[in-house]
C-alpha positions in Angstrom: 45.1 31.2 -55.3 42.3 31.4 -57.9 41.6 27.7 -57.4 40.3 28.3 -54.0 38.9 31.8 -54.3 35.4 32.9 -55.3 36.7 36.3 -56.5 36.2 37.3 -60.2 38.4 39.4 -62.5 36.7 42.8 -62.7 39.3 44.5 -64.8 42.9 44.8 -65.8 45.5 47.6 -65.6 48.7 47.8 -67.6 51.4 49.7 -65.7 54.6 50.8 -67.4 57.6 49.7 -65.4 60.9 51.6 -65.5 64.0 50.5 -63.5 66.6 52.9 -62.2 70.0 52.3 -60.5 69.7 54.0 -57.1 72.3 54.6 -54.4 73.7 56.9 -51.8 77.0 56.7 -53.7 78.1 59.6 -55.9 79.1 57.4 -58.9 78.1 54.1 -60.5 81.8 53.0 -60.1 81.5 53.2 -56.3 78.8 50.5 -56.0 80.0 47.3 -54.5 76.8 45.3 -54.5 73.3 45.7 -56.0 70.0 44.7 -54.4 66.7 44.1 -56.2 63.9 41.7 -56.8 64.8 38.7 -59.2 62.4 40.0 -61.8 64.0 43.4 -61.9 67.4 41.7 -62.3 66.1 39.7 -65.1 64.7 42.7 -66.9 68.0 44.6 -66.6 70.3 41.6 -67.3 72.0 43.0 -70.4 72.6 46.5 -68.8 74.1 44.9 -65.7 76.4 42.5 -67.7 77.6 45.3 -69.9 78.1 48.0 -67.2 78.6 46.2 -63.9 79.6 42.6 -64.8 81.6 42.0 -61.6 79.3 43.5 -59.0 77.5 40.9 -57.0 73.7 40.8 -57.1 71.6 40.2 -53.9 68.0 39.2 -54.2 65.4 41.2 -52.2 61.7 40.5 -51.6 60.8 43.7 -53.5 62.4 46.6 -55.3 61.2 48.9 -52.5 63.0 46.8 -49.9 66.1 46.8 -52.1 66.1 50.6 -52.0 65.6 50.6 -48.2 68.7 48.4 -47.9 70.8 51.2 -49.5 69.8 53.9 -47.0 72.7 53.2 -44.5 75.1 51.6 -47.0 76.8 54.0 -49.5 78.5 51.1 -51.2 75.1 49.5 -52.1 72.9 50.1 -55.1 69.4 49.1 -55.8 67.4 48.6 -59.0 64.0 50.2 -58.2 61.6 53.0 -59.2 62.1 56.7 -59.1 59.4 56.8 -56.4 61.6 54.5 -54.2 64.5 57.0 -54.7 62.3 59.8 -53.4 61.0 57.8 -50.5 64.4 56.6 -49.3 66.5 59.7 -50.1 68.6 57.9 -52.8 70.2 59.3 -55.9 69.2 58.1 -59.4 72.7 57.2 -60.8 71.3 55.8 -64.0 67.8 56.0 -65.4 65.9 53.5 -67.4 68.3 50.6 -67.3 65.7 48.0 -68.3 66.6 46.0 -71.4 63.2 46.4 -73.0 61.8 49.9 -73.1 58.3 48.5 -73.7 58.2 47.0 -70.2 54.7 46.6 -68.7 53.3 44.8 -65.8 49.7 43.6 -65.8 47.6 44.0 -62.7 44.2 42.4 -62.2 41.3 44.1 -60.4 39.3 41.5 -58.4 35.7 41.7 -57.1 32.9 39.5 -55.8 30.6 40.8 -58.6 31.2 40.8 -62.4 31.4 44.1 -64.3 28.9 45.0 -67.0 29.5 44.0 -70.6 31.1 46.7 -72.6 31.4 45.3 -76.2 35.2 45.2 -75.8 35.7 42.5 -73.3 38.1 39.7 -72.4 37.4 36.4 -70.7 39.9 34.6 -68.4 39.7 30.9 -67.8 41.8 28.5 -65.7 41.9 24.8 -66.7 43.9 21.6 -66.5 44.1 18.8 -69.0 44.8 15.1 -69.0 48.4 14.1 -69.5 48.3 12.6 -73.0 49.5 13.3 -76.5 47.6 16.1 -78.1 45.8 17.2 -75.0 46.7 20.9 -75.2 45.9 20.9 -79.0 42.5 19.5 -78.3 41.9 22.1 -75.6 42.8 25.0 -77.9 41.1 23.8 -81.0 37.5 25.0 -80.0 38.7 28.5 -79.6 40.0 28.6 -83.2 36.9 26.8 -84.6 34.7 29.4 -83.1 36.8 32.3 -84.4 38.1 33.4 -81.0 41.4 35.1 -80.5 43.6 34.0 -77.6 45.6 36.9 -76.2 47.5 35.0 -73.5 48.2 31.4 -72.5 50.6 30.4 -69.7 51.0 27.4 -67.4 51.8 26.9 -63.8 52.4 23.7 -61.8 49.1 22.7 -60.0 51.0 21.9 -56.7 48.5 19.1 -56.2 50.0 16.4 -58.3 53.4 15.9 -59.9 53.6 16.9 -63.6 50.1 18.4 -63.5 49.7 21.9 -64.9 47.1 24.6 -64.8 46.7 26.7 -67.8 45.6 30.4 -67.7 43.9 31.5 -70.9 42.7 34.9 -71.9 40.3 35.1 -74.9 38.8 38.1 -76.6 35.0 38.1 -76.1 32.4 38.0 -73.3 30.8 34.9 -71.6 27.4 36.1 -72.8 28.5 35.8 -76.5 27.3 32.6 -78.2 30.7 31.8 -79.7 32.4 32.1 -76.3 29.8 30.0 -74.6 30.0 27.2 -77.3 33.8 27.1 -77.2 33.9 26.8 -73.4 31.1 24.1 -73.4 33.3 22.0 -75.8 36.4 22.6 -73.8 34.8 21.7 -70.5 34.3 18.0 -71.5 38.1 17.8 -72.3 39.3 19.2 -69.0 40.2 17.6 -65.6 39.4 21.0 -64.1 37.9 24.2 -65.4 37.1 27.5 -63.8 35.9 30.7 -65.4 37.6 33.7 -63.8 35.3 36.2 -65.4 34.6 38.5 -68.3 35.8 42.1 -68.0 36.7 45.2 -70.0 40.0 44.8 -71.9 42.6 47.4 -71.1 42.3 50.4 -73.5 
């Protein structure tokens, strides 16, 4: 959606995510099916395979909806938050079943205006490259040559053309810094598409 939006990244928030097994049932052994979002299932895969290997899993659009599906079905369980248990009157049968205890989700705060520079900033950029050998290497080299640290890089299909990908890159530094400016100027000439999503304070 950033491709067509004029909004800028104003900040980021890292939220710790804990998954719990919720149900109206009295015991884990009484659960006959489990509802949750696919991401929650993926984050609890080892626990599920170890403890409930034969219980079918049913995808839900959100963990909150998964909890709601258990309200009138005592044989159903949900992987969701403690808050969802409180909202829907469910028991927490097993706490913190996520495989990785350092489980955080990153949320971006969006705005029409950029935040002020803080001295501890991060810049996010979205770009696509030509489909040729070494294209990604050529794209990343200016960051290294200007002494910039990349904190994230991931790709998503562009949805506009087969086998075309958009890369999301987070780099330490602010757009007003010379080294960031120079690196992005070099990169712009090597891209099919480039959009600066903004500079903003890095999460403390």
